[in-house]
C-alpha positions as CSV (number, residue, x, y, z in Angstrom):
1,Y,40.2,25.9,116.9
2,S,39.4,22.2,116.0
3,L,35.8,20.9,116.3
4,G,37.3,17.4,116.7
5,N,35.8,16.2,113.3
6,G,38.5,17.2,111.1
7,T,37.1,20.7,110.6
8,W,38.3,23.9,112.0
9,K,36.3,27.1,113.2
10,V,37.8,30.3,113.1
11,Q,36.4,33.1,115.7
12,F,37.1,36.7,115.4
13,Q,36.6,39.2,118.2
14,I,35.0,42.5,117.1
15,P,37.1,45.4,118.5
16,H,35.3,47.5,121.0
17,F,35.2,50.6,119.0
18,L,33.6,48.8,116.0
19,R,31.0,47.1,118.3
20,S,30.0,50.5,119.7
21,N,29.6,51.8,116.1
22,I,27.4,48.9,115.1
23,L,25.2,49.4,118.2
24,Y,24.9,53.2,117.4
25,Q,23.8,52.4,113.8
26,E,21.4,49.9,115.1
27,E,19.9,52.4,117.4
28,K,20.0,54.9,114.7
29,M,18.1,52.5,112.5
30,K,15.4,51.8,115.1
31,K,14.8,55.4,115.7
32,R,14.4,56.0,111.9
33,I,11.9,53.1,111.5
34,I,9.9,54.4,114.5
35,G,9.8,57.8,112.9
36,I,8.6,56.3,109.5
37,L,5.9,54.4,111.3
38,F,4.8,57.5,113.2
39,A,4.7,59.6,110.1
40,A,2.5,56.8,108.3
41,M,0.1,56.8,111.2
42,L,0.0,60.6,111.2
43,V,-0.8,60.5,107.4
44,L,-3.4,57.8,107.9
45,L,-5.1,59.9,110.8
46,L,-5.3,62.8,108.6
47,G,-6.7,60.9,105.8
48,M,-9.5,59.7,108.0
49,S,-9.9,63.3,109.1
50,V,-10.3,64.6,105.4
51,A,-12.7,61.7,104.7
52,G,-14.9,62.9,107.2
53,C,-15.6,66.6,108.0
54,G,-12.0,67.4,108.3
55,Y,-12.2,70.8,106.7
56,K,-12.7,73.9,108.5
57,P,-15.1,75.1,109.4
58,H,-16.4,72.1,111.3
59,G,-20.1,72.1,112.5
60,T,-23.5,71.1,111.7
61,F,-26.2,72.2,109.3
62,Y,-29.8,72.8,110.5
63,S,-32.9,73.6,108.5
64,L,-34.2,77.3,109.0
65,Q,-37.0,76.1,111.2
66,E,-34.8,73.8,113.4
67,A,-32.2,76.8,113.8
68,Y,-35.1,79.1,114.9
69,D,-36.8,76.6,117.1
70,N,-33.4,75.9,118.8
71,G,-32.7,79.5,119.5
72,L,-29.8,80.0,117.1
73,L,-31.7,82.7,115.3
74,T,-33.9,85.5,116.4
75,R,-37.0,86.9,114.5
76,D,-35.0,89.9,113.4
77,D,-32.4,87.3,111.8
78,L,-35.2,85.7,110.0
79,L,-36.4,89.0,108.6
80,S,-32.9,89.7,107.2
81,I,-32.5,86.3,105.8
82,A,-35.9,86.5,104.2
83,Y,-34.8,89.9,102.6
84,Y,-31.7,88.6,101.2
85,N,-33.4,85.6,99.9
86,Q,-36.1,87.4,98.1
87,S,-34.0,90.4,97.1
88,G,-36.2,92.7,99.0
89,T,-39.5,92.8,101.1
90,W,-41.5,90.8,98.4
91,G,-44.0,88.6,100.2
92,N,-43.3,90.3,103.7
93,E,-44.3,93.7,103.0
94,E,-46.6,93.8,106.0
95,V,-44.1,92.4,108.4
96,M,-41.1,94.3,107.3
97,G,-43.0,97.5,106.8
98,E,-41.6,100.5,104.7
99,G,-38.0,101.2,104.6
100,F,-36.9,97.9,106.1
101,D,-33.1,97.8,106.5
102,P,-31.8,94.3,107.0
103,Q,-28.7,93.5,109.0
104,P,-25.4,93.9,107.0
105,K,-23.7,90.8,105.6
106,A,-20.6,90.3,107.7
107,P,-18.6,89.0,105.9
108,A,-19.9,90.5,102.7
109,E,-19.4,87.2,101.0
110,L,-17.8,83.8,101.5
111,D,-14.3,83.0,100.2
112,S,-14.0,80.0,97.9
113,A,-12.0,78.0,100.4
114,T,-14.9,78.3,103.0
115,E,-17.5,77.5,100.4
116,R,-15.6,74.4,99.3
117,A,-15.4,73.4,103.0
118,L,-19.0,74.0,103.8
119,C,-20.1,72.0,100.7
120,R,-17.9,69.1,101.9
121,C,-19.3,69.2,105.5
122,Y,-22.9,69.4,104.0
123,W,-22.2,66.3,101.8
124,E,-20.7,64.5,104.9
125,Q,-23.7,65.2,107.0
126,N,-26.1,63.8,104.4
127,K,-23.6,61.2,103.1
128,T,-26.0,58.2,103.3
129,L,-28.7,59.9,101.4
130,F,-26.3,61.5,98.6
131,E,-24.3,58.1,98.2
132,S,-27.6,56.2,97.4
133,E,-28.4,58.7,94.8
134,G,-24.8,58.7,93.3
135,I,-24.2,62.4,94.3
136,T,-20.6,63.5,95.1
137,D,-19.6,66.4,97.2
138,K,-18.1,68.0,94.1
139,Q,-21.7,68.3,92.9
140,M,-22.7,70.4,96.0
141,G,-22.5,74.1,95.9
142,V,-23.4,77.2,97.9
143,R,-26.2,78.7,95.7
144,A,-26.6,81.9,97.9
145,Y,-25.0,83.3,100.8
146,L,-27.7,85.0,103.1
147,G,-25.4,86.6,105.8
148,T,-24.0,85.5,109.1
149,Y,-26.0,85.9,112.3
150,N,-24.1,85.6,115.6
151,G,-21.7,83.2,114.1
152,Y,-24.3,81.1,112.3
153,I,-24.1,81.0,108.4
154,A,-27.3,81.3,106.4
155,L,-27.0,79.9,103.0
156,I,-28.7,77.9,100.2
157,M,-27.0,74.6,99.5
158,G,-27.8,72.0,96.9
159,R,-26.8,70.6,93.4
160,G,-26.1,72.9,90.7
161,D,-26.8,70.2,88.1
162,V,-30.5,69.5,88.8
163,Y,-33.2,72.3,88.5
164,E,-36.8,71.9,89.2
165,E,-38.9,75.1,88.5
166,A,-41.3,74.6,91.3
167,F,-41.5,77.1,94.1
168,R,-40.9,75.9,97.7
169,R,-42.8,78.4,100.1
170,Y,-43.3,78.2,103.8
171,T,-43.6,80.6,106.7
172,I,-41.9,80.8,110.0
173,D,-43.3,83.0,112.6
174,G,-45.2,84.9,110.1
175,I,-42.3,85.4,107.7
176,L,-42.5,84.1,104.2
177,F,-39.8,82.2,102.5
178,S,-39.7,81.4,98.8
179,I,-37.3,79.3,97.0
180,S,-37.3,79.1,93.2
181,N,-35.7,75.7,92.8
182,Y,-37.6,72.8,94.5
183,N,-34.4,70.9,95.1
184,L,-32.8,73.7,97.3
185,D,-33.4,75.2,100.5
186,I,-32.2,77.5,103.1
187,E,-29.7,75.9,105.5
188,I,-28.0,77.2,108.7
189,F,-24.5,76.3,109.4
190,A,-23.6,76.3,113.1
191,P,-19.7,76.0,113.6
192,D,-18.6,73.8,116.6
193,K,-18.3,75.8,119.8
194,E,-14.6,74.7,120.4
195,E,-13.7,76.3,116.9
196,T,-15.5,79.6,117.7
197,E,-13.8,79.8,121.1
198,D,-10.4,79.1,119.6
199,E,-10.9,82.0,117.0
């Protein structure tokens, strides 16, 4: 039709079946975009989780004294931890007596994936301190596994690249603990309650 100024405009009417197909393709594209955005958000959330203590097991590290004071460990647990830490009754002959039999380690050892996760969680819990000293989570290591007691894992955590030959010795409830490297200490890992209940 004429626009009145010497020009003409041609208008086409899209057939109904083509219009329906276009609308379908538009709806399909919207769903695809929503799906992509959702996947991107999921990746972002997972990335944030890994940046924190996103590895299993989740939980909190306590010093040996804190764990005992908070009732996570019994005195019998301490005796077994001291036995494994000192490879025998050394320093605790009187309190352990003859023929002391420690609680068996269950599991007997930690698998590499669990050790790596524990190292990451330990680093995250002490992130401010470690970052100020330029220490990465990859420098952390499980130096000794001392058993699991009522679900609480006893281990020696620390850096493997620093060694200071100075003994750290202390007693808890009359039980002696001796660590040969002053930069290391016995830690107790307490898994989150929700995680232990799920298992």
